[in-house]
C-alpha positions in Angstrom: 0.0 0.0 0.0 3.1 2.2 -0.2 3.1 3.0 3.6 6.6 3.8 4.9 8.0 1.3 7.4 8.7 3.8 10.1 5.7 5.9 11.1 6.7 9.3 12.3 5.1 10.6 15.5 2.5 13.2 14.7 4.1 15.9 16.8 7.8 15.2 16.1 9.4 18.4 15.0 10.1 18.4 11.3 8.4 15.1 10.7 7.1 14.4 7.2 3.5 13.5 7.8 2.4 14.0 4.2 2.2 10.3 3.7 1.5 8.7 7.1 1.6 9.7 10.8 1.3 7.9 14.1 -1.1 9.5 16.7 -0.4 6.8 19.2 -0.4 8.0 22.8 -0.4 6.4 26.2 -3.5 6.5 28.3 -5.9 7.7 25.6 -9.4 8.2 26.9 -12.8 8.7 25.3 -14.1 10.3 28.4 -12.0 11.9 31.2 -8.7 13.7 31.1 -6.7 11.6 28.8 -3.9 12.7 26.5 -5.1 14.7 23.5 -3.1 15.0 20.3 -3.8 18.2 18.3 -3.8 17.9 14.5 -4.0 21.6 13.6 -0.2 21.8 13.6 -0.1 19.0 10.9 -2.7 20.3 8.5 -0.3 22.7 6.9 1.7 19.7 5.7 -1.3 18.2 3.9 -2.7 19.0 0.5 -6.3 20.0 0.3 -7.5 16.7 -0.9 -5.4 14.6 1.5 -7.9 14.4 4.4 -10.8 12.7 2.5 -8.4 10.1 1.1 -6.7 9.4 4.4 -7.5 6.4 6.5 -8.1 7.0 10.2 -7.4 4.0 12.5 -9.1 4.4 15.9 -8.5 2.1 18.9 -9.6 3.6 22.2 -11.8 2.9 25.2 -9.7 0.6 27.3 -8.6 3.2 29.8 -12.1 4.4 30.3 -13.4 1.0 31.4 -10.2 0.2 33.3 -10.5 3.4 35.4 -14.3 3.0 35.8 -13.9 -0.5 37.2 -11.1 0.5 39.6 -13.1 3.6 40.7 -16.5 1.8 41.0 -15.8 -1.8 41.7 -19.3 -2.5 42.9 -21.1 -0.7 40.0 -24.3 -2.6 39.2 -25.5 -3.5 35.7 -27.5 -0.3 35.4 -24.5 1.9 36.2 -22.3 -0.1 33.8 -24.8 0.3 31.0 -25.1 4.0 31.6 -21.4 4.4 31.5 -21.1 2.4 28.3 -23.7 4.6 26.6 -21.8 7.7 27.7 -18.6 6.3 26.1 -20.3 5.3 22.9 -22.1 8.7 22.6 -18.8 10.6 23.1 -17.0 8.3 20.5 -19.9 9.0 18.0 -19.5 12.8 18.7 -15.7 12.6 18.1 -16.2 10.7 14.8 -18.7 13.3 13.7 -16.1 16.0 14.4 -13.6 14.2 12.2 -16.2 13.8 9.5 -16.9 17.5 9.7 -13.2 18.1 8.9 -13.8 16.1 5.7 -12.4 12.8 7.1 -14.4 9.9 5.6 -12.5 6.6 5.9 -12.3 5.0 9.4 -11.0 1.7 10.7 -12.3 1.2 14.2 -11.2 -1.5 16.7 -13.7 -2.7 19.2 -12.6 -2.9 22.8 -10.1 -5.7 23.5 -10.4 -8.6 25.9 -9.8 -6.4 28.9 -10.3 -8.9 31.6 -7.6 -11.2 30.3 -4.8 -8.5 30.1 -1.8 -9.3 32.3 -2.1 -6.0 34.1 -5.8 -6.9 35.0 -5.0 -10.4 36.1 -2.2 -9.1 38.3 -3.9 -6.1 39.8 -7.1 -7.9 40.6 -5.4 -11.1 41.7 -7.3 -13.5 39.5 -4.5 -16.0 39.1 -4.8 -17.6 35.7 -8.4 -16.7 35.3 -9.7 -13.6 33.5 -11.6 -10.8 35.3 -15.0 -11.3 33.8 -16.4 -7.9 35.0 -14.0 -6.2 32.6 -14.9 -8.5 29.8 -18.6 -7.8 30.5 -18.0 -4.1 30.0 -16.1 -4.7 26.8 -19.0 -6.9 25.5 -21.5 -4.2 26.3 -19.4 -1.6 24.5 -18.8 -3.7 21.5 -22.5 -4.6 21.2 -23.3 -0.9 20.7 -20.3 0.0 18.5 -21.3 -1.7 15.3 -24.9 -0.4 15.2 -23.5 3.1 16.0 -21.2 3.0 13.0 -24.0 1.7 10.8 -26.1 4.7 11.8 -23.3 7.1 11.0 -22.7 5.5 7.6 -26.4 5.8 6.7 -26.8 9.3 8.0 -23.5 10.9 6.8 -23.0 10.9 3.0 -19.7 9.3 2.1 -18.9 8.0 5.6 -17.0 4.8 5.2 -15.8 2.4 7.9 -14.8 -1.1 8.8 -14.9 -2.6 12.2 -12.1 -4.9 13.5 -13.3 -7.5 16.0 -10.2 -7.2 18.3 -12.1 -8.7 21.3 -12.6 -12.1 19.6 -9.2 -12.0 17.8 -7.6 -11.9 21.2 -10.1 -14.4 22.7 -9.2 -17.0 20.1 -5.5 -16.6 20.8 -6.1 -16.8 24.5 -8.3 -19.9 24.4 -6.5 -21.8 21.6 -3.0 -20.4 22.1 -1.1 -23.3 20.6 -3.1 -23.0 17.4 -1.4 -19.6 16.9 1.9 -20.8 18.3 1.8 -18.7 21.5 3.1 -20.5 24.6 2.2 -17.7 27.0 -1.0 -15.7 26.7 -1.6 -14.9 30.4 1.7 -13.2 31.4 3.9 -10.6 29.8 7.3 -10.9 28.3 8.6 -7.7 30.1 7.9 -6.6 33.7 7.7 -7.8 37.3 4.9 -9.2 39.4 2.8 -12.3 39.3 2.1 -11.8 35.6 5.1 -9.6 34.7 2.8 -6.7 34.3 4.5 -3.8 36.1 7.5 -1.6 35.3 8.6 -2.7 31.8 11.2 -0.1 30.6 12.2 1.1 34.0 15.9 0.9 34.8 15.5 -1.6 37.7 13.1 -3.9 35.8 14.5 -6.5 33.5 12.6 -8.3 30.8 13.2 -12.0 30.0 15.7 -11.1 27.4 17.0 -14.6 27.2 13.6 -16.0 26.3 12.0 -16.1 22.9 9.7 -13.1 22.7 7.6 -14.7 20.0 6.3 -17.3 22.5 4.3 -14.4 24.1 1.1 -12.8 23.1 1.7 -9.7 25.4 4.9 -7.8 25.5 4.1 -5.8 28.7 1.1 -4.9 30.9 -1.3 -4.6 28.0 0.6 -4.2 24.7 0.9 -7.0 22.2 4.2 -8.4 21.0 5.6 -7.8 17.6 4.5 -11.3 16.4 1.0 -10.6 17.6 0.9 -7.2 15.9 2.1 -8.8 12.6 -0.7 -11.3 12.7 -3.2 -8.5 13.4 -1.9 -6.5 10.4 -2.5 -9.4 8.1 -6.0 -9.8 9.4 -6.7 -6.1 8.8 -5.6 -6.3 5.2 -7.4 -9.4 4.2 -9.5 -11.1 7.0 -12.9 -12.8 6.6 -16.1 -11.1 7.9 -15.9 -12.8 11.3 -12.9 -10.6 12.0 -13.4 -7.5 9.9 -16.5 -6.1 8.3 -18.0 -4.8 6.1 -14.7 -4.7 4.2 -11.0 -5.1 4.7 -8.5 -2.2 4.7 -7.4 -2.8 1.1 -11.0 -2.5 0.0 -11.6 0.5 2.2 -8.6 2.4 0.9 -9.6 1.9 -2.7 -13.3 2.6 -2.1 -14.2 5.7 -4.1 -14.2 8.8 -1.9 -17.6 10.4 -1.3 -19.4 7.2 -2.2 -21.8 5.6 0.3 -20.9 2.1 1.4 -23.2 -0.6 0.1 -22.7 -3.1 2.9 -22.9 -2.6 6.7 -21.8 -4.2 9.9 -23.7 -7.3 10.9 -23.8 -9.2 14.1 -21.2 -12.0 13.8 -22.2 -15.6 13.8 -21.3 -16.9 17.2 -18.6 -19.5 17.0 -19.2 -23.0 18.3 -16.7 -25.4 19.7 -16.6 -28.6 17.6 -15.5 -31.7 19.4 -13.8 -34.3 17.3 -14.6 -37.8 18.5 -12.8 -40.9 17.2 -14.6 -43.5 15.1 -15.5 -46.8 16.7 
């Protein structure tokens, strides 16, 4: 697709962002006081027709639900649902702001398998089990995300999107780790603690540098390893509808600007476990 190998940070002085830029930030929130990355300083580097042709990849929400659960550990189903609706509404508002600036192509990740992250297992002392309250919030969010994107695509002329089912991509690798050649999916490669989920990168914290990193799904508290990221990139460029819909990234990039999409997100068919029994 002609994308440079090294993505320049969006705010790096003198960075050439005419082709591609990384807006990645730590602790990005939908609600609350998370880090915000201004784009006004970049627009002068873009040609007038760059924005409608650009692909905006959005992955956010984890920090909102992480902080909500830590702040309100006893929140009932009604409070959880109200919070999810607030997050979805704010995300919708932010997408509408981007659309109003002539952005039209969006790749949106749903919220990941939060309850199975090493940092969550470690901080909530779940041992080798996932923290299902977190996963429940992620499911509530994800159930509303696809319909919200469909509504935007039907209401906003030329609004084009695809939705990456990051939750179930991680779930498959967690439940059937050896199918994907991951030996460790519940602990991190780098850090300290019961699940190696704290302090990666600090001077007094050592990663397992002598171990083979590609055995691990998670590099640190909540970030995936390079091997995992490579597999996700392949899924984004050409996955089937159970992973990415209504189209893959290659199709979205080449979809004519200003055209309405002809297909929309649909509720995925629930996977079933098939048990293979020997013949008698």
